C-alpha positions in Angstrom: -61.6 155.3 260.9 -58.7 152.6 261.3 -57.8 153.2 257.5 -57.9 156.9 257.7 -55.7 157.0 260.9 -53.3 154.6 259.5 -53.1 156.9 256.3 -52.1 159.9 258.3 -48.9 158.5 259.4 -45.1 158.7 258.2 -43.9 155.5 259.5 -41.8 153.2 257.4 -41.4 149.4 257.2 -37.8 148.1 257.6 -36.6 144.9 255.6 -37.3 142.8 258.5 -41.0 143.8 258.5 -40.8 146.1 261.7 -42.4 149.5 261.7 -39.8 152.2 262.1 -40.9 155.9 263.3 -43.3 157.5 266.0 -44.5 154.6 268.1 -48.0 156.1 268.2 -48.2 156.0 264.5 -46.9 152.7 264.4 -49.5 151.5 266.7 -52.1 153.2 264.4 -50.9 151.3 261.3 -50.6 148.0 263.4 -54.0 148.6 264.7 -55.6 149.0 261.3 -54.1 145.6 260.2 -55.7 144.1 263.4 -59.0 145.4 262.5 -58.9 143.9 259.0 -57.8 147.0 257.2 -54.0 146.4 256.4 -52.2 149.3 255.0 -49.8 149.0 252.0 -47.1 152.0 253.0 -45.9 152.1 249.4 -49.3 152.7 248.1 -50.0 155.2 251.0 -46.9 157.1 250.0 -47.6 156.8 246.3 -51.1 158.3 246.7 -50.1 161.3 248.9 -50.8 164.6 247.5 -49.8 166.7 250.4 -48.5 166.5 254.1 -48.6 168.8 256.9 -46.3 167.2 259.5 -47.4 167.2 263.3 -47.2 170.6 265.0 -46.7 170.4 268.7 -48.4 173.8 269.0 -51.5 172.8 267.0 -51.2 169.0 268.0 -52.5 168.1 264.7 -51.1 166.4 261.6 -52.9 166.1 258.1 -52.4 164.7 254.7 -54.3 164.6 251.2 -54.5 161.3 250.1 -55.8 160.6 246.5 -58.9 158.2 246.2 -57.2 155.0 245.3 -55.4 154.8 248.7 -58.8 155.2 250.5 -61.2 152.9 248.6 -62.4 155.1 245.6 -62.1 153.5 242.2 -60.6 156.2 240.6 -57.4 157.2 239.2 -56.0 160.0 241.5 -53.5 162.7 240.4 -52.6 166.3 240.4 -52.9 168.5 237.4 -50.1 171.2 236.8 -52.5 174.1 237.9 -52.8 172.4 241.1 -56.2 171.0 240.6 -56.8 167.3 241.7 -57.6 164.9 238.9 -60.2 162.5 240.7 -61.6 162.6 244.2 -59.2 163.0 247.4 -59.6 163.0 251.2 -58.1 165.4 253.7 -57.4 163.3 257.1 -56.7 165.1 260.1 -55.5 163.4 263.3 -54.5 164.8 266.7 -55.5 165.7 270.1 -59.5 165.6 270.4 -59.9 169.2 271.5 -57.9 170.3 268.4 -59.8 168.2 265.9 -63.3 168.8 267.4 -62.6 172.5 267.1 -62.4 172.3 263.7 -65.5 170.1 262.9 -68.3 171.5 260.6 -70.9 173.6 262.5 -73.8 171.7 264.2 -71.6 168.6 264.6 -72.5 166.6 268.2 -68.8 167.4 269.4 -69.7 167.6 273.0 -70.5 163.6 273.2 -67.2 163.1 271.7 -65.4 165.3 274.3 -67.0 163.3 277.1 -66.1 160.0 275.4 -62.4 161.2 275.0 -62.4 162.3 278.7 -63.4 158.9 279.8 -60.9 157.0 277.7 -58.1 159.7 279.1 -59.1 158.9 282.6 -58.3 155.2 282.0 -54.8 156.1 281.2 -55.2 156.1 277.2 -53.7 158.3 274.8 -56.7 159.7 272.9 -56.7 160.7 269.3 -59.4 162.0 267.1 -59.5 161.1 263.6 -61.3 163.7 261.0 -61.9 163.8 257.3 -63.0 166.3 254.5 -63.6 164.9 251.0 -62.3 166.9 248.1 -64.1 166.5 244.6 -62.2 166.1 241.5 -61.0 169.3 240.2 -60.9 171.0 243.4 -58.0 173.1 244.5 -55.3 171.5 246.3 -55.0 173.3 249.9 -51.5 174.9 250.0 -52.0 176.0 253.8 -52.8 173.7 256.6 -55.4 176.2 258.0 -57.2 175.5 254.7 -56.8 171.9 255.0 -57.7 171.5 258.6 -61.0 173.1 258.5 -64.7 171.9 258.0 -63.9 168.3 259.2 -66.3 165.4 259.8 -65.5 163.2 262.7 -64.6 159.6 262.1 -64.1 158.7 265.6 -61.7 158.3 268.6 -58.7 156.2 268.9 -57.4 155.1 272.6 -53.9 153.8 272.7 -52.8 152.2 275.8 -48.8 152.0 276.6 -48.7 150.2 279.6 -45.8 151.3 281.6 -42.9 148.7 282.0 -43.1 146.7 285.2 -39.7 147.9 286.3 -40.9 151.7 286.3 -43.1 151.7 289.5 -39.9 150.2 291.6 -37.5 152.7 289.7 -39.9 155.7 290.6 -39.9 154.4 294.4 -36.1 154.2 294.4 -36.1 157.9 292.8 -38.4 159.1 295.8 -36.1 157.2 298.3 -32.9 159.0 296.8 -34.4 162.5 297.2 -35.3 162.8 293.4 -38.6 164.3 292.5 -40.2 163.4 289.1 -42.1 165.7 287.1 -44.0 164.7 284.0 -44.0 167.2 280.8 -46.2 165.8 277.9 -48.4 166.7 275.2 -50.9 164.3 276.4 -54.3 164.9 278.1 -53.9 165.8 281.6 -56.3 163.1 282.6 -54.3 160.6 280.5 -51.0 161.7 282.2 -52.3 161.7 285.6 -53.6 157.9 285.4 -50.3 156.7 284.1 -48.3 158.9 286.5 -50.2 157.5 289.4 -49.9 154.0 288.0 -46.1 154.0 288.5 -46.2 156.0 291.9 -45.5 159.4 290.6 -47.2 162.1 292.8 -47.7 160.0 295.7 -49.6 161.0 298.0 -50.3 164.3 296.1 -50.2 164.9 292.5 -50.7 168.5 290.9 -51.9 168.5 287.4 -51.4 171.5 285.1 -53.9 171.0 282.3 -52.6 174.0 280.0 -49.2 174.3 281.0 -48.4 176.3 277.7 -49.9 179.5 279.2 -47.8 179.3 282.5 -46.0 182.3 283.6 -42.6 182.5 285.0 -43.9 183.3 288.7 -46.5 180.5 288.3 -43.7 178.1 287.5 -41.7 179.4 290.3 -44.6 178.7 292.8 -45.1 175.3 291.4 -41.5 173.8 291.2 -39.8 175.7 294.1 -42.0 176.6 296.8 -44.1 173.3 296.9 -42.8 169.9 297.1 -45.6 168.2 294.9 -44.7 166.3 291.9 -46.3 167.9 288.9 -47.9 166.6 285.5 -47.4 169.5 282.8 -50.1 168.4 280.4 -50.6 169.5 276.8 -47.3 171.2 277.0 -45.0 172.5 274.0 -41.4 172.1 273.7 -41.0 175.5 275.1 -42.6 174.4 278.4 -39.7 171.9 279.0 -37.4 174.6 278.3 -39.0 176.9 280.9 -39.2 174.0 283.6 -35.5 173.3 283.0 -34.6 176.9 283.1 -36.7 177.6 286.3 -35.2 174.6 288.2 -31.6 175.6 287.2 -32.2 179.2 288.2 -33.1 178.0 291.6 -30.2 175.8 292.1 -31.8 172.5 291.4 -29.9 169.7 289.3 -32.1 169.0 286.2 -32.3 165.9 284.3 -34.3 165.9 281.2 -35.7 163.2 278.9 -36.7 163.6 275.5 -36.8 161.8 271.9 -37.8 164.6 269.3 -36.1 167.5 267.5 -38.3 169.8 269.6 -36.8 168.6 272.7 -33.4 169.5 271.9 -33.1 172.7 273.4 -34.4 171.5 276.9 -32.1 168.6 276.5 -29.2 170.6 275.9 -30.3 173.3 278.8 -30.6 170.6 281.5 -27.6 169.4 283.4 -28.2 166.2 282.2 -30.0 165.5 278.8 -31.2 162.0 278.4 -32.1 161.1 274.8 -34.1 157.9 273.8 -31.7 155.6 271.8 -34.3 153.7 270.0 -37.1 156.1 269.3 -35.2 159.3 269.5 -34.1 161.5 266.7 -30.6 162.0 265.8 -30.8 165.8 266.8 -32.0 164.8 270.4 -29.1 162.4 270.9 -26.7 164.7 269.9 -28.0 167.5 272.2 -28.0 165.1 275.0 -25.4 164.0 277.5 -26.7 160.4 278.1 -28.5 158.2 275.5 -30.6 155.4 276.7 -30.1 152.5 274.4 -33.1 150.4 275.8 -35.6 153.6 276.3 -36.1 152.5 279.7 -36.7 155.1 282.7 -35.5 152.3 285.2 -31.9 152.6 283.3 -31.8 156.3 284.4 -32.2 155.2 287.9 -29.6 152.7 287.5 -27.2 155.5 286.3 -27.8 157.3 289.3 -26.9 154.6 291.5 -23.9 153.9 289.4 -22.8 157.4 289.6 -23.0 157.6 293.4 -21.2 154.3 293.6 -18.4 155.6 291.5 -18.5 159.0 293.6 -18.1 156.8 296.8 -15.5 154.8 295.8 -13.2 157.7 294.7 -13.7 159.1 298.1 -12.9 155.8 299.5 -9.6 155.5 297.5 -8.8 159.0 298.7 -9.4 158.0 302.4 -7.2 155.0 302.2 -4.3 157.0 300.6 -4.6 160.0 303.0 -5.0 157.7 306.1 -1.3 156.5 305.5 0.3 160.1 305.4 -0.1 160.3 309.3 1.8 157.3 310.3 4.4 157.9 307.8 5.1 161.6 308.9 4.8 161.1 312.7 7.9 159.1 313.0 9.9 161.9 311.4 8.2 164.4 313.7 9.2 162.4 316.6 12.9 162.2 315.4 13.0 165.8 314.8 11.3 167.0 318.1 13.6 164.8 320.2 16.6 166.2 318.4 17.9 162.8 317.6 17.3 161.4 321.0 14.9 159.1 319.3 16.5 157.4 316.2 14.8 157.7 313.0 11.8 154.9 313.0 11.6 154.8 309.3 13.9 154.8 306.5 13.4 156.6 303.1 13.6 153.2 301.1 11.0 151.8 303.3 8.7 154.8 302.8 9.0 154.0 298.9 8.4 150.3 299.5 5.0 151.3 301.3 3.9 154.0 298.7 4.9 152.2 295.5 4.7 148.5 296.6 2.1 147.8 299.3 -0.4 150.2 299.0 -1.2 150.4 295.2 -3.2 147.4 294.7 -5.7 147.6 297.5 -6.1 151.4 296.7 -7.2 150.3 293.0 -9.2 147.5 294.4 -11.4 149.8 296.6 -12.4 151.5 293.2 -14.4 148.1 292.4 -16.4 148.3 295.5 -20.2 147.6 294.9 -22.9 149.9 296.2 -23.0 150.6 299.8 -26.3 149.6 301.3 -28.5 152.6 301.6 -26.8 154.5 298.8 -30.4 155.0 297.3 -32.1 156.2 300.5 -30.0 159.2 301.1 -30.6 162.6 299.6 -28.5 163.8 296.8 -25.2 165.7 297.9 -25.0 169.4 298.0 -24.2 170.9 294.7 -21.1 172.6 295.5 -19.7 170.0 297.8 -16.2 168.7 296.7 -15.0 165.0 296.6 -12.7 166.1 299.6 -14.6 167.2 302.7 -13.6 168.2 306.1 -15.3 165.0 307.4 -13.1 162.9 305.2 -9.8 164.6 306.3 -10.8 164.1 309.7 -11.5 160.3 309.3 -8.3 159.8 307.4 -5.8 162.0 309.3 -7.4 161.8 312.6 -9.1 158.8 313.3 -7.7 156.3 311.1 -4.1 158.1 310.6 -3.6 159.0 314.3 -4.6 155.4 315.5 -2.2 154.0 313.0 0.4 156.3 314.0 0.0 155.4 317.6 0.1 151.7 317.1 3.1 151.9 315.0 5.1 154.0 317.3 4.2 151.7 320.2 5.6 148.7 318.2 8.5 150.5 317.6 9.6 151.6 321.0 8.5 148.3 322.2 11.2 146.6 320.3 13.8 149.2 321.4 12.8 149.1 325.2 12.9 145.3 325.2 16.6 145.6 324.0 17.4 147.9 326.9 17.5 151.2 324.9 17.2 154.6 326.4 16.5 157.9 324.9 19.8 159.1 323.4 21.7 155.7 323.2 23.6 155.4 320.1 22.0 152.9 317.6 24.6 153.2 314.8 26.3 150.6 312.9 28.7 148.7 315.3 26.8 149.8 318.4 25.3 147.2 320.7 21.8 148.5 319.9 22.2 148.3 316.2 20.5 145.2 315.4 17.6 146.1 317.7 17.3 149.5 316.1 17.0 147.7 312.6 14.5 145.2 314.0 12.5 148.4 315.5 12.3 150.1 312.0 11.4 146.9 310.6 8.6 146.8 313.0 7.5 150.3 311.9 7.3 149.2 308.2 5.4 146.1 309.0 3.2 148.0 311.4 2.3 150.4 308.7 1.6 147.6 306.4 -0.8 146.0 308.5 -2.4 149.2 309.6 -2.9 149.7 305.8 -5.0 146.3 305.9 -7.3 147.7 308.8 -7.5 150.9 306.9 -8.8 149.2 303.8 -11.5 147.3 305.4 -12.6 150.4 307.1 -12.6 152.3 304.1 -14.7 150.0 302.3 -17.8 151.8 303.8 -18.7 155.2 304.8 -21.9 154.6 306.6 -22.8 151.0 307.0 -21.2 148.5 308.9 -18.6 145.8 307.3 -21.0 142.9 307.9 -23.5 144.7 305.8 -21.3 144.4 302.6 -19.4 141.3 303.5 -16.1 140.8 304.3 -15.4 138.7 301.3 -17.3 140.6 298.7 -14.5 142.3 297.1 -12.2 139.7 296.0 -9.7 142.3 294.2 -9.1 143.7 297.5 -8.4 140.5 299.1 -6.0 139.6 296.4 -4.5 143.1 296.8 -4.0 142.6 300.7 -2.6 139.1 299.7 -0.1 140.8 297.5 1.1 143.3 300.2 1.4 141.0 302.8 3.7 138.7 300.8 5.8 141.6 299.4 6.2 142.6 303.1 7.2 139.2 304.1 9.6 139.2 301.4 11.2 142.4 302.4 11.5 141.2 306.0 12.9 137.7 305.7 14.6 137.5 302.2 18.4 138.1 302.8 19.1 140.2 299.6 16.0 142.4 300.2 17.0 142.8 304.0 20.5 144.3 302.9 18.7 146.6 300.3 15.9 148.0 302.5 17.7 147.9 306.0 15.1 145.3 307.3 15.7 142.4 310.0 13.6 139.4 310.6 11.0 140.2 313.1 10.8 137.6 316.3 7.5 135.9 317.0 6.2 138.4 319.5 6.6 141.4 317.3 4.9 139.5 314.5 1.8 138.8 317.0 1.8 142.4 317.9 1.7 144.1 314.7 -0.9 141.2 313.6 -3.4 142.9 315.9 -2.9 146.3 314.3 -5.6 145.7 311.3 -8.3 144.8 314.0 -7.7 147.6 316.1 -7.5 150.2 313.1 -10.6 148.7 311.7 -12.6 148.4 315.1 -11.8 152.0 315.9 -13.3 153.3 312.7 -16.3 150.6 313.1 -17.2 152.0 316.5 -17.1 155.6 315.0 -19.3 154.8 312.4 -21.7 152.6 314.7 -22.2 155.9 316.9 -22.7 158.2 313.7 -25.5 155.7 312.7 -27.2 156.0 316.0 -26.9 159.6 316.0 -28.6 159.5 312.7 -31.2 156.9 313.2 -34.3 159.2 314.1 -34.1 161.0 310.7 -36.1 159.7 308.1 -35.0 160.3 304.4 -36.9 163.0 302.4 -38.7 161.9 299.4 
């Protein structure tokens, strides 16, 4: 049986001795060697008279081998007329029910079925191996239905491919992230169900569809859309994968489909995200997929989901940070315009350019390198049609962060003017007694916006969690960016050549101490907002 199972394969051996091809067939060849029947693959191919490749609908593969490759001491061959010279053997391997239905009448197939079911319940993939001997001079079968009939059962092969240790944890993380995991397989339902339960799929309830090929559209709708169970579609065909992907897409679900074979290509292409196996997958599957796993590891898909969520969150953090500074930059001009010039312009154009092009760029880029926020894989997927910019983001950036920054900046501006005795309408132009106080006040506005940027940067690092949960010093690039913008600001404020260019003046100590409180106030306001939102959402338990 070990020799016959290994003969009915198409695997090849690489120069380094590794077997290349279908993992199941490689296991059959390796198993034959372990049982004292090593197979010479070159001799196998030389003695092959016919090959009927695996058909996923029939779930069978068969070969016709000359006698010299299975132990007979005759010279095999094929005569020009299609007759065999020397004995030959037809070897058929496949799903137990497919092989057992093709046995000679009177064969005790029921005991073999029971044994196959017992192996399947233990999580093994079960293959049956049957043979039929052809005498010398017999007609070579030209159709597989002629070859795959009248078989004698040699036995059953149980193959166990243990799940990788990290798969169970990956499935648990999928459930926490609101992702359902269905299994579409050509294996026996008992085998697939045992493996699924072993890694946590279908907990607490697993629905097994034993004959998924016969499912209609209405039944698929009921299983996939109306219920929340995870499903094992056993004994499926490539069309089953395609129908599952189509059904889920039609009902607005985001579908990721894995596959490795040529027949999987339509389903991989139809899914939103087709995932092909890089090692065991075919070229056709890799071309049809949107993503290729170089390590063939399911856990890598979950890591990619987390990475995608992290990138999406970081883009939103970048936008919040940039948008938040629009309010404190616009409000000074609104105050100037609405007061009809009674309040002098709190910020100059060059100072705005210094903010937009000099101080905010590096911290904004550093926010794109934030690590995943705690709980990123414990929240459900975002709605399919949700844009990157949401109403809540705008309220947070323009409302909470922006208005808080604008209020602090204007408070610093008026503090410097009122301390110098300014009253609305007093002249502050060049040569007036209040001109130096006005220049100092605009400098305080500029420095205040920069320090508010620091508080906004720390606030934007998280959308849900507290800052202490991710660590104040966990993003060194952000700290470097903040250090640069503070040094750049100090140069503009205290370096005489830059003072003349940007219209700034050295800030007295009391003003420096005042604007130094702005980062804490801006960050603290947003931290209180997030804490309140976390308390409001505390009773809700993430769905699985």
